[in-house]
C-alpha positions as CSV (number, residue, x, y, z in Angstrom):
1,X,32.8,-22.2,-34.9
2,X,29.1,-21.6,-35.5
3,X,28.1,-23.2,-32.2
4,X,30.4,-20.7,-30.4
5,X,28.8,-17.8,-32.1
6,X,25.4,-18.9,-31.0
7,X,26.5,-19.8,-27.5
8,X,27.9,-16.4,-26.6
9,X,24.7,-14.5,-27.2
10,X,22.7,-17.1,-25.3
11,X,25.1,-16.8,-22.3
12,X,24.8,-13.1,-22.3
13,X,21.0,-13.3,-22.3
14,X,21.1,-15.8,-19.5
15,X,23.5,-13.8,-17.4
16,X,21.6,-10.6,-17.8
17,X,18.7,-11.9,-15.7
18,X,15.5,-10.0,-15.4
19,X,15.1,-6.3,-16.0
20,X,15.9,-4.1,-13.0
21,X,12.9,-3.1,-10.9
22,X,11.3,0.3,-11.5
23,X,12.3,2.8,-8.8
24,X,10.0,5.5,-7.6
25,X,10.9,8.7,-5.7
26,X,7.3,9.8,-5.9
27,X,4.1,8.0,-6.8
28,X,0.8,9.2,-8.2
29,X,-2.6,7.8,-7.4
30,X,-2.9,6.6,-11.0
31,X,0.4,4.7,-10.8
32,X,-0.5,3.2,-7.4
33,X,-3.9,2.1,-8.8
34,X,-2.1,0.3,-11.8
35,X,0.4,-1.3,-9.4
36,X,-2.4,-2.6,-7.0
37,X,-4.4,-3.9,-10.0
38,X,-1.3,-5.8,-11.0
39,X,-1.3,-7.4,-7.6
40,X,-4.9,-8.7,-8.1
41,X,-6.6,-6.1,-5.9
42,X,-9.9,-4.6,-7.1
43,X,-9.3,-0.8,-6.9
44,X,-10.8,2.3,-8.2
45,X,-10.1,6.0,-7.9
46,X,-12.4,8.3,-5.9
47,X,-12.4,12.0,-4.9
48,X,-13.6,13.7,-1.8
49,X,-13.2,17.4,-1.1
50,X,-10.7,17.8,-3.9
51,X,-8.5,15.0,-2.6
52,X,-7.9,11.9,-4.7
53,X,-7.7,8.5,-3.0
54,X,-8.1,4.9,-4.0
55,X,-10.8,2.5,-2.8
56,X,-10.0,-1.2,-3.0
57,X,-10.9,-4.7,-1.9
58,X,-8.6,-7.5,-1.2
59,X,-9.1,-10.9,0.5
60,X,-12.7,-9.7,1.4
61,X,-11.5,-6.5,3.1
62,X,-12.3,-3.0,1.9
63,X,-9.5,-0.4,2.2
64,X,-8.5,3.0,1.0
65,X,-5.2,4.5,0.0
66,X,-4.5,8.1,0.9
67,X,-1.6,10.1,-0.5
68,X,0.5,12.7,1.3
69,X,3.1,15.4,0.6
70,X,2.1,15.6,-3.0
71,X,3.5,17.9,-5.7
72,X,6.1,19.4,-3.2
73,X,3.4,20.2,-0.6
74,X,3.2,19.3,3.0
75,X,1.3,16.6,4.8
76,X,-2.0,18.4,4.3
77,X,-1.7,19.0,0.5
78,X,-4.4,17.3,-1.6
79,X,-3.7,14.8,-4.3
80,X,-4.9,14.8,-7.9
81,X,-4.9,11.6,-10.0
82,X,-1.6,12.6,-11.5
83,X,0.0,14.2,-8.4
84,X,3.5,13.1,-7.4
85,X,3.4,12.1,-3.8
86,X,6.2,11.0,-1.4
87,X,4.1,8.8,0.9
88,X,0.9,6.9,1.1
89,X,-1.3,5.2,3.7
90,X,-3.3,2.1,3.5
91,X,-6.4,2.4,5.8
92,X,-9.4,0.2,6.6
93,X,-12.4,0.8,8.9
94,X,-13.7,-2.1,11.0
95,X,-17.3,-1.9,12.0
96,X,-19.6,-4.3,14.0
97,X,-17.0,-5.4,16.5
98,X,-17.2,-4.9,20.2
99,X,-14.0,-3.0,20.5
100,X,-13.1,0.2,22.3
101,X,-10.1,2.5,22.8
102,X,-8.5,-0.1,25.1
103,X,-8.6,-2.6,22.2
104,X,-6.7,-0.2,20.0
105,X,-4.2,0.4,22.8
106,X,-3.7,-3.4,23.2
107,X,-3.2,-3.8,19.4
108,X,-0.7,-1.0,19.2
109,X,1.1,-2.2,22.3
110,X,1.5,-5.8,21.0
111,X,1.8,-5.3,17.2
112,X,4.7,-3.7,15.3
113,X,2.9,-3.2,12.0
114,X,-0.5,-1.4,11.6
115,X,-1.7,1.4,13.9
116,X,-5.2,1.1,15.2
117,X,-7.4,3.8,16.7
118,X,-10.9,3.9,18.0
119,X,-13.2,6.5,16.6
120,X,-16.0,8.4,18.5
121,X,-18.6,6.8,16.2
122,X,-17.7,3.3,17.5
123,X,-15.7,2.2,14.5
124,X,-12.0,1.1,14.5
125,X,-9.5,2.3,11.9
126,X,-6.3,0.5,11.0
127,X,-3.5,2.0,8.9
128,X,0.0,1.3,7.7
129,X,2.2,3.9,5.9
130,X,4.5,3.5,3.0
131,X,7.2,5.9,1.7
132,X,8.7,6.3,-1.7
133,X,10.8,9.4,-0.9
134,X,14.5,8.5,-1.4
135,X,13.5,5.7,-3.7
136,X,11.3,2.7,-3.5
137,X,11.2,-0.1,-6.1
138,X,8.0,-1.7,-7.5
139,X,9.0,-4.8,-5.4
140,X,9.1,-2.7,-2.2
141,X,5.6,-1.4,-3.0
142,X,4.4,-5.0,-3.6
143,X,6.1,-6.0,-0.3
144,X,4.2,-3.2,1.6
145,X,0.9,-4.2,0.0
146,X,1.4,-7.9,1.0
147,X,2.4,-6.7,4.5
148,X,-0.9,-4.7,4.5
149,X,-2.8,-7.8,3.5
150,X,-1.3,-9.7,6.5
151,X,-2.0,-6.9,8.9
152,X,-5.6,-6.8,7.7
153,X,-6.1,-10.5,8.3
154,X,-4.3,-10.3,11.7
155,X,-6.5,-7.4,12.8
156,X,-9.7,-9.1,11.7
157,X,-8.7,-12.2,13.8
158,X,-7.8,-9.9,16.7
159,X,-11.2,-8.1,16.4
160,X,-13.1,-11.4,16.3
161,X,-11.4,-12.6,19.5
162,X,-11.6,-9.4,21.5
């Protein structure tokens, strides 16, 4: 009888599995920073013109995270460290490569993830957007970050070979 009493709680624990993933309908720069640090990215908060963003480094690439539609505002609303935002953008700037607008067009024509554009100052920007509006789990944010890492590596290889 005693073994049955011990077995039932153990079975319940085993069947319960892991805790459900946290679901976000908005995300703040502070929460995103904590999430990215948990994914082994070096990241810190910065501010420019009253707009909070993150600056990070992963796999040798520098990147930024911008936040949009914060605190019920539109795409042009600024973010504070604790603002609640419905979407975010990973962005990196590539310098020192012999690329032009045609290179950006080729990338955008042949790649599904990551949008590139050529800047007038001769640099190339790359971005990928993520959304939490409607609900996004911590696993989906991790998935987007890992997708971003892959896009960064693919674009760096593209830039080297262009």
